[in-house]
N, C-alpha and C positions, 0 to 999 in steps of 0.2 A: 333415423336411418344410420346404419353402420357403414363406415368407410370401408370400401373394398381394398384389401391389401394387395399390393402389386409384386412384392418380393423381388425387387430388381437386383440388389447387390449380392444377395446370398450370404450376407453377414448377419447371422441370427443371434438374438439374445432372448433369454427366457423372461417373460413378463406375466405377472399374476393379475388377473382381472376376474372379478366375480367368483372368487375361490377356485379358479381354474388357471393352470399354467399353460401359456401358449408361446410359440416361437414367433418372434416379430423381428423383421429386418431393421437394421440400424436406422436407415433413412425414414422408416415409418414410425419410429419412436418420437415422442415429443422432444422438443429442443431441451427441455429440462432433464429428461432421462438421458439424452445423448451426452449432455455435459456431465451428468453424474457418472456415466460409464467412463468417459475419457479422463476424468479427473481422479477417479478412484484407482485406476490402473497404475502400478508402480513404475513401469518403465516407459521410456520414450519409444522403445521398440514396438510396443503394442500400437501406439498412436501412428507411428510411421508405417507399420504394416497395414493398418486400417486405411490410411491415406492412399497408399500405393494400390491397394485392392479397389478402393472406390474410383480412383483415376482410371484404372484398367476397365472397370465396368462402364464408366461414362464414355470412354473411347469406343468400347464395343457397341454400346447403344447408338452412338453417333455414326459409326461405320454401318451398322445394320440399316439405319434409316436415312443415311446420307445427310446428316445434320451438321450444320456449322453455324457458329454465332457470327453475325455481321458486325 
């Protein structure tokens, strides 16, 4: 069974599977792929911008569903 992609963050990367290229959101990549992406980027600016975007997305999801961690 294939895992359904949720595309929550809107931060997409190209990934090749079965000789096809697909767009996959950062949070849906394996941890290994995530680490590969953030360590191959040359600047701290990339990682900082990614963190800011993900924080904004988490806040939007929390606001939309009135979620908070106890």
